[in-house]
Biopython code that builds the backbone (N, CA, C, O; Angstrom):
import numpy as np
from Bio.PDB.StructureBuilder import StructureBuilder

atoms = [
    (1, "UNK", "N", (100.781, 63.029, 161.850)),
    (1, "UNK", "CA", (100.709, 64.240, 162.727)),
    (1, "UNK", "C", (100.767, 65.234, 161.608)),
    (1, "UNK", "O", (101.134, 65.090, 160.442)),
    (2, "UNK", "N", (100.166, 66.612, 162.459)),
    (2, "UNK", "CA", (100.148, 67.715, 161.612)),
    (2, "UNK", "C", (101.668, 68.460, 161.520)),
    (2, "UNK", "O", (102.530, 68.312, 162.386)),
    (3, "UNK", "N", (101.794, 69.106, 160.570)),
    (3, "UNK", "CA", (103.211, 69.937, 160.728)),
    (3, "UNK", "C", (102.835, 71.119, 161.578)),
    (3, "UNK", "O", (101.879, 71.860, 161.350)),
    (4, "UNK", "N", (103.822, 71.242, 162.752)),
    (4, "UNK", "CA", (103.509, 72.379, 163.655)),
    (4, "UNK", "C", (104.799, 73.234, 163.889)),
    (4, "UNK", "O", (105.565, 72.814, 164.756)),
    (5, "UNK", "N", (105.111, 74.300, 163.272)),
    (5, "UNK", "CA", (106.279, 74.648, 163.439)),
    (5, "UNK", "C", (106.902, 75.673, 164.627)),
    (5, "UNK", "O", (106.694, 76.876, 164.473)),
    (6, "UNK", "N", (107.615, 75.252, 165.735)),
    (6, "UNK", "CA", (107.794, 75.733, 166.609)),
    (6, "UNK", "C", (108.086, 77.042, 167.016)),
    (6, "UNK", "O", (108.189, 77.400, 168.189)),
    (7, "UNK", "N", (108.256, 77.962, 165.723)),
    (7, "UNK", "CA", (108.307, 79.363, 165.916)),
    (7, "UNK", "C", (107.513, 80.481, 165.839)),
    (7, "UNK", "O", (107.799, 81.676, 165.762)),
    (8, "UNK", "N", (105.852, 79.543, 165.893)),
    (8, "UNK", "CA", (104.702, 80.362, 165.476)),
    (8, "UNK", "C", (103.934, 80.135, 166.802)),
    (8, "UNK", "O", (104.238, 79.386, 167.731)),
    (9, "UNK", "N", (102.758, 81.043, 166.658)),
    (9, "UNK", "CA", (101.980, 80.944, 168.121)),
    (9, "UNK", "C", (100.506, 80.475, 167.484)),
    (9, "UNK", "O", (100.188, 80.754, 166.327)),
    (10, "UNK", "N", (99.644, 79.717, 168.410)),
    (10, "UNK", "CA", (98.243, 79.138, 167.807)),
    (10, "UNK", "C", (97.090, 79.724, 168.624)),
    (10, "UNK", "O", (97.093, 80.315, 169.704)),
    (11, "UNK", "N", (96.233, 79.430, 167.896)),
    (11, "UNK", "CA", (94.785, 79.217, 168.478)),
    (11, "UNK", "C", (94.244, 78.286, 168.733)),
    (11, "UNK", "O", (94.514, 77.342, 167.991)),
    (12, "UNK", "N", (93.236, 78.015, 169.844)),
    (12, "UNK", "CA", (92.785, 77.078, 169.888)),
    (12, "UNK", "C", (91.696, 76.722, 168.301)),
    (12, "UNK", "O", (91.457, 75.567, 167.948)),
    (13, "UNK", "N", (91.232, 77.822, 167.629)),
    (13, "UNK", "CA", (90.690, 77.613, 166.618)),
    (13, "UNK", "C", (91.205, 77.751, 165.188)),
    (13, "UNK", "O", (90.788, 78.233, 164.135)),
    (14, "UNK", "N", (92.371, 77.069, 165.645)),
    (14, "UNK", "CA", (93.642, 76.527, 164.078)),
    (14, "UNK", "C", (93.857, 77.868, 163.405)),
    (14, "UNK", "O", (93.595, 78.020, 162.212)),
    (15, "UNK", "N", (94.222, 78.613, 163.987)),
    (15, "UNK", "CA", (94.947, 80.021, 162.965)),
    (15, "UNK", "C", (96.605, 80.061, 163.975)),
    (15, "UNK", "O", (96.724, 79.674, 165.137)),
    (16, "UNK", "N", (97.519, 80.543, 163.243)),
    (16, "UNK", "CA", (98.551, 80.879, 163.404)),
    (16, "UNK", "C", (99.478, 82.165, 163.431)),
    (16, "UNK", "O", (99.173, 83.058, 162.640)),
    (17, "UNK", "N", (100.198, 82.292, 163.970)),
    (17, "UNK", "CA", (100.916, 83.455, 164.156)),
    (17, "UNK", "C", (102.352, 83.711, 163.735)),
    (17, "UNK", "O", (103.101, 83.260, 164.602)),
    (18, "UNK", "N", (103.011, 84.260, 162.739)),
    (18, "UNK", "CA", (104.208, 84.823, 162.916)),
    (18, "UNK", "C", (104.381, 86.307, 163.186)),
    (18, "UNK", "O", (103.749, 87.068, 162.453)),
    (19, "UNK", "N", (105.239, 86.883, 164.247)),
    (19, "UNK", "CA", (105.553, 87.889, 164.852)),
    (19, "UNK", "C", (106.645, 88.598, 163.936)),
    (19, "UNK", "O", (107.610, 87.835, 163.900)),
    (20, "UNK", "N", (106.892, 89.717, 163.197)),
    (20, "UNK", "CA", (107.966, 90.156, 163.165)),
    (20, "UNK", "C", (107.707, 91.603, 163.371)),
    (20, "UNK", "O", (107.085, 92.224, 162.509)),
    (21, "UNK", "N", (108.289, 92.396, 164.831)),
    (21, "UNK", "CA", (108.398, 93.651, 165.020)),
    (21, "UNK", "C", (107.112, 93.709, 165.628)),
    (21, "UNK", "O", (106.770, 92.967, 166.549)),
    (22, "UNK", "N", (106.192, 94.849, 164.964)),
    (22, "UNK", "CA", (104.575, 94.971, 165.240)),
    (22, "UNK", "C", (103.889, 94.435, 164.200)),
    (22, "UNK", "O", (102.697, 94.742, 164.166)),
    (23, "UNK", "N", (104.411, 93.516, 163.091)),
    (23, "UNK", "CA", (103.201, 93.134, 162.483)),
    (23, "UNK", "C", (103.034, 91.648, 162.555)),
    (23, "UNK", "O", (104.044, 90.963, 162.719)),
    (24, "UNK", "N", (101.758, 91.032, 162.438)),
    (24, "UNK", "CA", (101.852, 89.907, 162.830)),
    (24, "UNK", "C", (101.146, 89.261, 161.491)),
    (24, "UNK", "O", (100.189, 89.796, 160.931)),
    (25, "UNK", "N", (101.688, 88.174, 161.110)),
    (25, "UNK", "CA", (101.097, 87.722, 159.577)),
    (25, "UNK", "C", (100.375, 86.382, 160.289)),
    (25, "UNK", "O", (100.757, 85.899, 161.355)),
    (26, "UNK", "N", (99.219, 85.863, 159.460)),
    (26, "UNK", "CA", (98.328, 85.061, 160.092)),
    (26, "UNK", "C", (97.407, 84.424, 158.776)),
    (26, "UNK", "O", (96.822, 84.918, 157.813)),
    (27, "UNK", "N", (97.689, 82.661, 159.457)),
    (27, "UNK", "CA", (97.126, 81.497, 158.608)),
    (27, "UNK", "C", (96.167, 81.153, 159.023)),
    (27, "UNK", "O", (95.396, 81.758, 159.767)),
    (28, "UNK", "N", (96.077, 79.953, 158.516)),
    (28, "UNK", "CA", (95.527, 78.479, 159.286)),
    (28, "UNK", "C", (96.225, 77.402, 159.171)),
    (28, "UNK", "O", (96.672, 77.079, 158.070)),
    (29, "UNK", "N", (96.433, 76.689, 160.238)),
    (29, "UNK", "CA", (96.889, 75.550, 160.562)),
    (29, "UNK", "C", (97.151, 74.750, 159.297)),
    (29, "UNK", "O", (96.452, 74.765, 158.284)),
    (30, "UNK", "N", (98.461, 73.923, 159.541)),
    (30, "UNK", "CA", (98.176, 72.647, 158.594)),
    (30, "UNK", "C", (97.066, 71.633, 159.036)),
    (30, "UNK", "O", (96.484, 70.908, 158.230)),
    (31, "UNK", "N", (96.799, 71.643, 160.502)),
    (31, "UNK", "CA", (95.685, 70.585, 160.870)),
    (31, "UNK", "C", (94.425, 71.289, 160.339)),
    (31, "UNK", "O", (93.721, 70.597, 159.604)),
    (32, "UNK", "N", (94.091, 72.333, 160.545)),
    (32, "UNK", "CA", (92.923, 73.248, 159.640)),
    (32, "UNK", "C", (92.718, 72.600, 158.424)),
    (32, "UNK", "O", (91.880, 71.697, 158.395)),
    (33, "UNK", "N", (93.276, 72.870, 157.505)),
    (33, "UNK", "CA", (93.575, 73.148, 155.937)),
    (33, "UNK", "C", (93.419, 71.267, 155.518)),
    (33, "UNK", "O", (92.827, 70.778, 154.556)),
    (34, "UNK", "N", (94.123, 70.600, 156.546)),
    (34, "UNK", "CA", (93.794, 69.085, 156.198)),
    (34, "UNK", "C", (92.546, 68.559, 156.634)),
    (34, "UNK", "O", (92.150, 67.498, 156.151)),
    (35, "UNK", "N", (91.864, 69.179, 157.504)),
    (35, "UNK", "CA", (90.355, 68.554, 158.102)),
    (35, "UNK", "C", (89.182, 69.448, 156.884)),
    (35, "UNK", "O", (88.035, 69.105, 156.598)),
    (36, "UNK", "N", (89.725, 70.283, 156.520)),
    (36, "UNK", "CA", (88.918, 71.151, 155.689)),
    (36, "UNK", "C", (88.788, 70.460, 154.360)),
    (36, "UNK", "O", (87.631, 70.352, 153.955)),
    (37, "UNK", "N", (89.939, 69.869, 153.443)),
    (37, "UNK", "CA", (89.943, 69.321, 152.531)),
    (37, "UNK", "C", (90.419, 70.267, 151.493)),
    (37, "UNK", "O", (91.220, 71.064, 151.983)),
    (38, "UNK", "N", (90.184, 70.474, 150.108)),
    (38, "UNK", "CA", (90.565, 70.905, 149.031)),
    (38, "UNK", "C", (89.772, 72.352, 149.150)),
    (38, "UNK", "O", (88.550, 72.407, 149.015)),
    (39, "UNK", "N", (90.444, 73.316, 149.368)),
    (39, "UNK", "CA", (90.042, 74.762, 149.359)),
    (39, "UNK", "C", (90.133, 75.511, 147.758)),
    (39, "UNK", "O", (90.976, 75.643, 146.871)),
    (40, "UNK", "N", (88.739, 75.887, 148.011)),
    (40, "UNK", "CA", (88.592, 76.776, 146.771)),
    (40, "UNK", "C", (88.450, 78.059, 146.336)),
    (40, "UNK", "O", (88.763, 78.612, 145.282)),
    (41, "UNK", "N", (87.754, 78.552, 147.658)),
    (41, "UNK", "CA", (87.582, 80.192, 147.858)),
    (41, "UNK", "C", (88.007, 80.467, 149.317)),
    (41, "UNK", "O", (88.098, 79.682, 150.261)),
    (42, "UNK", "N", (88.231, 81.727, 149.251)),
    (42, "UNK", "CA", (88.936, 82.698, 150.393)),
    (42, "UNK", "C", (88.223, 83.726, 150.335)),
    (42, "UNK", "O", (88.520, 84.365, 149.326)),
    (43, "UNK", "N", (87.090, 84.403, 151.169)),
    (43, "UNK", "CA", (87.044, 85.299, 151.337)),
    (43, "UNK", "C", (87.628, 86.329, 152.418)),
    (43, "UNK", "O", (87.635, 86.150, 153.636)),
    (44, "UNK", "N", (88.083, 87.370, 151.770)),
    (44, "UNK", "CA", (89.024, 87.808, 151.994)),
    (44, "UNK", "C", (88.627, 89.134, 152.926)),
    (44, "UNK", "O", (87.418, 89.279, 152.743)),
    (45, "UNK", "N", (89.040, 90.048, 153.735)),
    (45, "UNK", "CA", (88.576, 91.772, 154.365)),
    (45, "UNK", "C", (89.452, 92.361, 153.598)),
    (45, "UNK", "O", (90.435, 91.901, 153.017)),
    (46, "UNK", "N", (88.900, 93.703, 153.654)),
    (46, "UNK", "CA", (89.642, 94.772, 153.398)),
    (46, "UNK", "C", (91.180, 95.198, 154.398)),
    (46, "UNK", "O", (91.389, 94.895, 155.572)),
    (47, "UNK", "N", (91.960, 95.871, 153.587)),
    (47, "UNK", "CA", (92.997, 96.341, 154.168)),
    (47, "UNK", "C", (92.273, 97.577, 155.007)),
    (47, "UNK", "O", (91.533, 98.348, 154.395)),
    (48, "UNK", "N", (92.500, 97.731, 156.350)),
    (48, "UNK", "CA", (92.546, 99.095, 157.146)),
    (48, "UNK", "C", (91.335, 98.855, 157.861)),
    (48, "UNK", "O", (90.909, 99.820, 158.495)),
    (49, "UNK", "N", (90.546, 97.575, 157.916)),
    (49, "UNK", "CA", (90.116, 96.958, 158.687)),
    (49, "UNK", "C", (90.462, 96.652, 160.390)),
    (49, "UNK", "O", (91.126, 95.636, 160.596)),
    (50, "UNK", "N", (90.108, 97.353, 161.427)),
    (50, "UNK", "CA", (90.246, 97.231, 162.533)),
    (50, "UNK", "C", (90.030, 95.482, 163.074)),
    (50, "UNK", "O", (89.045, 94.915, 162.603)),
    (51, "UNK", "N", (90.524, 95.040, 163.599)),
    (51, "UNK", "CA", (89.929, 93.246, 164.379)),
    (51, "UNK", "C", (90.397, 93.417, 165.726)),
    (51, "UNK", "O", (91.387, 94.071, 166.055)),
    (52, "UNK", "N", (89.800, 92.930, 166.307)),
    (52, "UNK", "CA", (89.278, 92.462, 167.947)),
    (52, "UNK", "C", (89.837, 91.270, 167.923)),
    (52, "UNK", "O", (89.851, 90.623, 166.876)),
    (53, "UNK", "N", (90.430, 90.757, 169.170)),
    (53, "UNK", "CA", (90.875, 89.392, 169.327)),
    (53, "UNK", "C", (89.696, 88.673, 169.218)),
    (53, "UNK", "O", (88.760, 89.245, 169.777)),
    (54, "UNK", "N", (89.326, 87.295, 168.534)),
    (54, "UNK", "CA", (88.199, 86.450, 168.125)),
    (54, "UNK", "C", (87.367, 87.053, 166.935)),
    (54, "UNK", "O", (86.578, 86.353, 166.300)),
    (55, "UNK", "N", (87.587, 88.427, 166.653)),
    (55, "UNK", "CA", (86.945, 88.673, 165.273)),
    (55, "UNK", "C", (86.872, 87.721, 163.903)),
    (55, "UNK", "O", (87.912, 87.346, 163.361)),
    (56, "UNK", "N", (85.502, 87.348, 163.368)),
    (56, "UNK", "CA", (85.941, 86.759, 162.303)),
    (56, "UNK", "C", (86.520, 87.662, 161.195)),
    (56, "UNK", "O", (86.024, 88.761, 160.945)),
    (57, "UNK", "N", (87.584, 87.163, 160.541)),
    (57, "UNK", "CA", (87.957, 88.119, 159.397)),
    (57, "UNK", "C", (87.910, 87.712, 157.883)),
    (57, "UNK", "O", (88.405, 88.306, 156.925)),
    (58, "UNK", "N", (87.110, 86.420, 157.915)),
    (58, "UNK", "CA", (87.143, 85.818, 156.993)),
    (58, "UNK", "C", (86.341, 84.464, 156.611)),
    (58, "UNK", "O", (85.818, 83.922, 157.584)),
    (59, "UNK", "N", (86.170, 83.874, 155.460)),
    (59, "UNK", "CA", (86.024, 82.702, 155.345)),
    (59, "UNK", "C", (86.767, 82.101, 154.373)),
    (59, "UNK", "O", (87.298, 82.578, 153.370)),
    (60, "UNK", "N", (86.726, 80.679, 154.923)),
    (60, "UNK", "CA", (87.757, 79.711, 153.720)),
    (60, "UNK", "C", (86.649, 78.494, 153.251)),
    (60, "UNK", "O", (86.002, 77.838, 154.067)),
    (61, "UNK", "N", (86.600, 78.397, 152.368)),
    (61, "UNK", "CA", (85.381, 77.409, 151.567)),
    (61, "UNK", "C", (86.310, 76.499, 150.782)),
    (61, "UNK", "O", (87.099, 76.787, 149.883)),
    (62, "UNK", "N", (85.951, 75.033, 151.483)),
    (62, "UNK", "CA", (86.721, 73.941, 150.563)),
    (62, "UNK", "C", (85.245, 73.297, 150.163)),
    (62, "UNK", "O", (84.077, 73.638, 150.351)),
    (63, "UNK", "N", (86.005, 72.035, 149.422)),
    (63, "UNK", "CA", (84.740, 71.276, 148.760)),
    (63, "UNK", "C", (83.463, 70.747, 149.636)),
    (63, "UNK", "O", (82.302, 70.460, 149.347)),
    (64, "UNK", "N", (84.387, 70.754, 151.094)),
    (64, "UNK", "CA", (83.468, 70.030, 152.118)),
    (64, "UNK", "C", (82.419, 70.712, 152.704)),
    (64, "UNK", "O", (81.256, 70.365, 152.908)),
    (65, "UNK", "N", (83.259, 72.164, 153.044)),
    (65, "UNK", "CA", (82.232, 73.091, 154.290)),
    (65, "UNK", "C", (82.917, 74.457, 153.968)),
    (65, "UNK", "O", (83.853, 74.451, 153.168)),
    (66, "UNK", "N", (82.539, 75.551, 154.503)),
    (66, "UNK", "CA", (82.825, 77.003, 154.697)),
    (66, "UNK", "C", (83.045, 76.936, 156.465)),
    (66, "UNK", "O", (82.324, 76.501, 157.363)),
    (67, "UNK", "N", (84.343, 77.561, 156.457)),
    (67, "UNK", "CA", (84.874, 78.040, 157.770)),
    (67, "UNK", "C", (84.859, 79.158, 158.137)),
    (67, "UNK", "O", (84.914, 79.866, 157.131)),
    (68, "UNK", "N", (84.807, 79.845, 159.163)),
    (68, "UNK", "CA", (84.978, 81.451, 159.435)),
    (68, "UNK", "C", (86.634, 80.956, 160.127)),
    (68, "UNK", "O", (87.044, 79.921, 160.653)),
    (69, "UNK", "N", (87.175, 82.106, 159.842)),
    (69, "UNK", "CA", (88.834, 82.432, 160.441)),
    (69, "UNK", "C", (88.815, 83.547, 161.081)),
    (69, "UNK", "O", (88.617, 84.629, 160.529)),
    (70, "UNK", "N", (89.059, 83.365, 162.545)),
    (70, "UNK", "CA", (89.188, 84.354, 163.529)),
    (70, "UNK", "C", (90.674, 85.227, 163.717)),
    (70, "UNK", "O", (91.767, 84.785, 163.363)),
    (71, "UNK", "N", (90.446, 86.554, 164.350)),
    (71, "UNK", "CA", (91.576, 87.353, 164.477)),
    (71, "UNK", "C", (92.340, 86.731, 165.834)),
    (71, "UNK", "O", (91.671, 86.903, 166.853)),
    (72, "UNK", "N", (93.386, 86.164, 166.002)),
    (72, "UNK", "CA", (94.025, 85.515, 167.200)),
    (72, "UNK", "C", (94.606, 86.802, 168.167)),
    (72, "UNK", "O", (94.918, 86.692, 169.353)),
    (73, "UNK", "N", (94.670, 88.056, 167.346)),
    (73, "UNK", "CA", (94.771, 89.314, 168.345)),
    (73, "UNK", "C", (94.279, 90.282, 167.502)),
    (73, "UNK", "O", (93.955, 90.146, 166.322)),
    (74, "UNK", "N", (94.237, 91.494, 168.343)),
    (74, "UNK", "CA", (93.625, 92.644, 168.071)),
    (74, "UNK", "C", (94.796, 93.312, 167.107)),
    (74, "UNK", "O", (96.005, 93.117, 167.222)),
    (75, "UNK", "N", (94.091, 94.202, 166.064)),
    (75, "UNK", "CA", (95.022, 95.000, 165.074)),
    (75, "UNK", "C", (94.207, 95.603, 163.547)),
    (75, "UNK", "O", (93.074, 95.305, 163.168)),
    (76, "UNK", "N", (95.030, 96.367, 162.987)),
    (76, "UNK", "CA", (94.582, 96.717, 162.065)),
    (76, "UNK", "C", (95.147, 95.934, 160.734)),
    (76, "UNK", "O", (96.377, 95.901, 160.777)),
    (77, "UNK", "N", (94.646, 95.336, 159.642)),
    (77, "UNK", "CA", (95.021, 95.123, 158.628)),
    (77, "UNK", "C", (95.884, 95.639, 157.622)),
    (77, "UNK", "O", (95.357, 96.633, 157.122)),
    (78, "UNK", "N", (97.033, 95.371, 157.096)),
    (78, "UNK", "CA", (97.986, 96.276, 156.625)),
    (78, "UNK", "C", (98.077, 95.403, 155.124)),
    (78, "UNK", "O", (98.717, 95.921, 154.208)),
    (79, "UNK", "N", (97.361, 93.958, 154.899)),
    (79, "UNK", "CA", (98.063, 93.205, 153.787)),
    (79, "UNK", "C", (97.197, 92.036, 153.657)),
    (79, "UNK", "O", (96.856, 91.224, 154.517)),
    (80, "UNK", "N", (96.870, 92.116, 152.257)),
    (80, "UNK", "CA", (96.110, 90.655, 152.397)),
    (80, "UNK", "C", (96.810, 89.896, 151.251)),
    (80, "UNK", "O", (97.275, 90.555, 150.321)),
    (81, "UNK", "N", (96.941, 88.217, 151.258)),
    (81, "UNK", "CA", (97.606, 87.889, 150.467)),
    (81, "UNK", "C", (96.707, 87.678, 149.056)),
    (81, "UNK", "O", (95.969, 86.724, 148.810)),
    (82, "UNK", "N", (96.926, 88.607, 148.378)),
    (82, "UNK", "CA", (96.156, 88.824, 146.787)),
    (82, "UNK", "C", (96.078, 87.416, 145.825)),
    (82, "UNK", "O", (95.143, 86.870, 145.238)),
    (83, "UNK", "N", (97.659, 87.076, 145.969)),
    (83, "UNK", "CA", (97.572, 85.470, 145.452)),
    (83, "UNK", "C", (96.421, 84.567, 145.825)),
    (83, "UNK", "O", (95.880, 83.803, 145.026)),
    (84, "UNK", "N", (96.064, 84.716, 147.171)),
    (84, "UNK", "CA", (94.862, 83.302, 147.168)),
    (84, "UNK", "C", (93.723, 83.493, 146.226)),
    (84, "UNK", "O", (93.097, 82.481, 145.909)),
    (85, "UNK", "N", (93.370, 84.622, 145.744)),
    (85, "UNK", "CA", (92.142, 84.904, 144.667)),
    (85, "UNK", "C", (92.561, 83.874, 143.868)),
    (85, "UNK", "O", (91.678, 83.016, 143.866)),
    (86, "UNK", "N", (93.579, 83.524, 143.126)),
    (86, "UNK", "CA", (93.680, 82.703, 141.882)),
    (86, "UNK", "C", (94.083, 81.520, 142.217)),
    (86, "UNK", "O", (93.985, 80.583, 141.425)),
    (87, "UNK", "N", (94.664, 81.362, 143.594)),
    (87, "UNK", "CA", (95.674, 80.198, 144.090)),
    (87, "UNK", "C", (95.271, 79.635, 145.482)),
    (87, "UNK", "O", (96.068, 79.245, 146.335)),
    (88, "UNK", "N", (93.856, 79.652, 145.590)),
    (88, "UNK", "CA", (93.530, 79.241, 147.054)),
    (88, "UNK", "C", (94.225, 77.740, 147.593)),
    (88, "UNK", "O", (94.458, 77.458, 148.768)),
    (89, "UNK", "N", (94.416, 77.096, 146.702)),
    (89, "UNK", "CA", (94.921, 75.938, 147.007)),
    (89, "UNK", "C", (96.357, 75.974, 147.557)),
    (89, "UNK", "O", (96.920, 74.924, 147.865)),
    (90, "UNK", "N", (97.064, 77.389, 147.705)),
    (90, "UNK", "CA", (98.358, 77.366, 148.504)),
    (90, "UNK", "C", (98.107, 77.407, 150.047)),
    (90, "UNK", "O", (98.896, 77.180, 150.964)),
    (91, "UNK", "N", (97.026, 77.698, 150.070)),
    (91, "UNK", "CA", (96.608, 77.187, 151.932)),
    (91, "UNK", "C", (96.746, 75.693, 152.184)),
    (91, "UNK", "O", (96.995, 75.305, 153.325)),
    (92, "UNK", "N", (96.592, 74.806, 151.145)),
    (92, "UNK", "CA", (96.945, 73.468, 151.088)),
    (92, "UNK", "C", (97.841, 73.154, 151.402)),
    (92, "UNK", "O", (98.167, 72.541, 152.418)),
    (93, "UNK", "N", (98.553, 73.625, 150.352)),
    (93, "UNK", "CA", (100.072, 73.130, 149.752)),
    (93, "UNK", "C", (100.929, 73.742, 150.743)),
    (93, "UNK", "O", (101.447, 72.908, 151.485)),
    (94, "UNK", "N", (101.211, 74.843, 150.962)),
    (94, "UNK", "CA", (101.901, 75.599, 151.884)),
    (94, "UNK", "C", (101.527, 76.859, 152.865)),
    (94, "UNK", "O", (101.886, 78.034, 152.798)),
    (95, "UNK", "N", (100.511, 76.055, 153.983)),
    (95, "UNK", "CA", (99.846, 76.934, 155.002)),
    (95, "UNK", "C", (100.719, 77.878, 155.870)),
    (95, "UNK", "O", (100.324, 78.890, 156.449)),
    (96, "UNK", "N", (102.041, 77.340, 155.856)),
    (96, "UNK", "CA", (102.877, 78.235, 156.827)),
    (96, "UNK", "C", (103.717, 79.131, 155.892)),
    (96, "UNK", "O", (104.306, 80.072, 156.423)),
    (97, "UNK", "N", (103.821, 78.980, 154.785)),
    (97, "UNK", "CA", (104.228, 80.075, 153.644)),
    (97, "UNK", "C", (103.453, 80.866, 152.935)),
    (97, "UNK", "O", (102.758, 81.754, 153.428)),
    (98, "UNK", "N", (103.538, 80.538, 151.486)),
    (98, "UNK", "CA", (102.953, 81.199, 150.256)),
    (98, "UNK", "C", (101.426, 81.292, 150.908)),
    (98, "UNK", "O", (100.849, 82.374, 150.806)),
    (99, "UNK", "N", (100.741, 80.163, 151.590)),
    (99, "UNK", "CA", (99.230, 80.233, 151.802)),
    (99, "UNK", "C", (98.637, 81.384, 153.084)),
    (99, "UNK", "O", (97.444, 81.477, 153.373)),
    (100, "UNK", "N", (99.641, 82.124, 153.684)),
    (100, "UNK", "CA", (99.292, 83.154, 154.669)),
    (100, "UNK", "C", (98.135, 83.711, 154.450)),
    (100, "UNK", "O", (97.676, 83.439, 153.341)),
    (101, "UNK", "N", (97.269, 84.633, 155.335)),
    (101, "UNK", "CA", (96.163, 85.067, 154.762)),
    (101, "UNK", "C", (96.335, 86.671, 155.201)),
    (101, "UNK", "O", (96.388, 87.444, 154.244)),
    (102, "UNK", "N", (96.405, 87.117, 156.207)),
    (102, "UNK", "CA", (96.523, 88.356, 156.517)),
    (102, "UNK", "C", (97.636, 89.047, 157.061)),
    (102, "UNK", "O", (98.332, 88.213, 157.640)),
    (103, "UNK", "N", (98.231, 90.415, 157.163)),
    (103, "UNK", "CA", (98.927, 90.817, 157.968)),
    (103, "UNK", "C", (98.429, 91.898, 158.698)),
    (103, "UNK", "O", (97.863, 92.764, 158.030)),
    (104, "UNK", "N", (98.510, 92.082, 160.053)),
    (104, "UNK", "CA", (98.202, 93.186, 160.696)),
    (104, "UNK", "C", (98.728, 93.491, 161.527)),
    (104, "UNK", "O", (99.042, 92.685, 162.403)),
    (105, "UNK", "N", (99.030, 94.755, 161.585)),
    (105, "UNK", "CA", (99.734, 96.085, 162.455)),
    (105, "UNK", "C", (98.758, 95.886, 164.054)),
    (105, "UNK", "O", (97.640, 96.262, 164.404)),
    (106, "UNK", "N", (100.000, 95.007, 164.798)),
    (106, "UNK", "CA", (99.498, 94.610, 165.745)),
    (106, "UNK", "C", (99.075, 95.535, 167.063)),
    (106, "UNK", "O", (99.877, 96.184, 167.735)),
    (107, "UNK", "N", (97.965, 95.472, 167.236)),
    (107, "UNK", "CA", (97.807, 96.294, 169.013)),
    (107, "UNK", "C", (97.235, 95.532, 170.093)),
    (107, "UNK", "O", (96.660, 96.010, 171.071)),
    (108, "UNK", "N", (97.494, 93.937, 169.769)),
    (108, "UNK", "CA", (97.671, 93.039, 171.103)),
    (108, "UNK", "C", (98.923, 92.296, 171.436)),
    (108, "UNK", "O", (100.044, 92.740, 171.184)),
    (109, "UNK", "N", (98.694, 91.164, 172.005)),
    (109, "UNK", "CA", (99.899, 90.527, 172.195)),
    (109, "UNK", "C", (99.612, 88.941, 172.011)),
    (109, "UNK", "O", (98.489, 88.443, 171.929)),
    (110, "UNK", "N", (100.858, 88.238, 171.960)),
    (110, "UNK", "CA", (100.490, 87.046, 171.428)),
    (110, "UNK", "C", (100.502, 86.263, 172.910)),
    (110, "UNK", "O", (100.599, 85.037, 172.857)),
    (111, "UNK", "N", (100.418, 86.839, 174.115)),
    (111, "UNK", "CA", (100.539, 86.347, 175.524)),
    (111, "UNK", "C", (99.448, 85.318, 175.976)),
    (111, "UNK", "O", (99.709, 84.546, 176.898)),
    (112, "UNK", "N", (98.207, 85.287, 175.336)),
    (112, "UNK", "CA", (97.692, 84.226, 175.633)),
    (112, "UNK", "C", (97.337, 82.866, 174.441)),
    (112, "UNK", "O", (96.506, 81.959, 174.488)),
    (113, "UNK", "N", (98.273, 83.190, 173.522)),
    (113, "UNK", "CA", (98.071, 82.313, 172.240)),
    (113, "UNK", "C", (99.146, 80.977, 172.782)),
    (113, "UNK", "O", (100.092, 81.066, 173.565)),
    (114, "UNK", "N", (98.699, 79.925, 172.168)),
    (114, "UNK", "CA", (99.638, 78.735, 172.495)),
    (114, "UNK", "C", (100.939, 78.359, 171.563)),
    (114, "UNK", "O", (101.107, 78.468, 170.348)),
    (115, "UNK", "N", (101.674, 77.941, 172.464)),
    (115, "UNK", "CA", (102.997, 77.619, 171.600)),
    (115, "UNK", "C", (102.779, 76.157, 171.005)),
    (115, "UNK", "O", (101.786, 75.518, 171.354)),
    (116, "UNK", "N", (103.646, 75.658, 170.164)),
    (116, "UNK", "CA", (103.580, 74.549, 169.235)),
    (116, "UNK", "C", (103.435, 73.327, 170.350)),
    (116, "UNK", "O", (102.546, 72.614, 169.884)),
    (117, "UNK", "N", (103.801, 72.857, 171.366)),
    (117, "UNK", "CA", (103.391, 71.833, 172.187)),
    (117, "UNK", "C", (101.768, 71.693, 172.922)),
    (117, "UNK", "O", (100.997, 70.769, 173.179)),
    (118, "UNK", "N", (101.778, 73.039, 173.061)),
    (118, "UNK", "CA", (100.437, 73.373, 173.524)),
    (118, "UNK", "C", (99.299, 72.718, 172.550)),
    (118, "UNK", "O", (98.466, 71.828, 172.721)),
    (119, "UNK", "N", (99.713, 73.739, 171.218)),
    (119, "UNK", "CA", (98.744, 73.314, 170.128)),
    (119, "UNK", "C", (98.595, 71.992, 169.616)),
    (119, "UNK", "O", (97.522, 71.580, 169.174)),
    (120, "UNK", "N", (100.005, 71.079, 169.680)),
    (120, "UNK", "CA", (100.119, 69.960, 169.006)),
    (120, "UNK", "C", (98.996, 68.936, 170.376)),
    (120, "UNK", "O", (98.223, 68.021, 170.090)),
    (121, "UNK", "N", (99.166, 69.277, 171.253)),
    (121, "UNK", "CA", (98.308, 68.450, 172.309)),
    (121, "UNK", "C", (96.861, 68.397, 171.904)),
    (121, "UNK", "O", (96.264, 67.327, 172.022)),
    (122, "UNK", "N", (96.034, 69.828, 171.273)),
    (122, "UNK", "CA", (94.770, 70.101, 171.343)),
    (122, "UNK", "C", (94.576, 69.431, 169.616)),
    (122, "UNK", "O", (93.545, 68.826, 169.320)),
    (123, "UNK", "N", (95.621, 69.630, 168.673)),
    (123, "UNK", "CA", (95.128, 69.373, 167.580)),
    (123, "UNK", "C", (95.461, 67.786, 167.329)),
    (123, "UNK", "O", (95.033, 67.172, 166.352)),
    (124, "UNK", "N", (96.118, 67.326, 168.141)),
    (124, "UNK", "CA", (96.241, 65.460, 168.360)),
    (124, "UNK", "C", (96.419, 64.988, 166.834)),
    (124, "UNK", "O", (96.536, 63.792, 166.568)),
]
sb = StructureBuilder()
sb.init_structure("model")
sb.init_model(0)
sb.init_chain("A")
sb.init_seg("    ")
for serial, (resi, resn, name, xyz) in enumerate(atoms, 1):
    if name == "N":
        sb.init_residue(resn, " ", resi, " ")
    sb.init_atom(name, np.array(xyz, "f"), 0.0, 1.0, " ", f" {name:<3s}", serial, name[0])
structure = sb.get_structure()
C-alpha cells in the first residue's frame, strides 16, 4: 500500500496538495512516483504563471514514460522546487517532503478534492 498522508488533499490524477494559509504546495503522490519508476527529469513551469484547475503545468519524465502534472486548483505559481533540477530523484524518495513540485497562491479551493481515504480507494 502506498504512503497516503491524512493531512493532504488528493486528485484522481495523483497530485497532492498541502494548504498553508492561501499557499498550496503541490506534488505527485507516492503511488504516482512508484508507477512512473525512476524519475530522471522534471519540466517545471515559470513562477508567475496563472493556472486554472486541471491545467497541465509540467511533465515528469521517468525511465519508462513522460507524464503530465495537472493543477489540482486554480492559482498563480509563487515558487518552484529548484532543487529538482539537479535532484529529480527526490520525487521518488520523498514525494511529500523534499520532492514537492510547485507552490501557488490559491484562487480556488480544495473542496472538490479527495481526502486520504477516498484517494486510497482509487489508488488501491
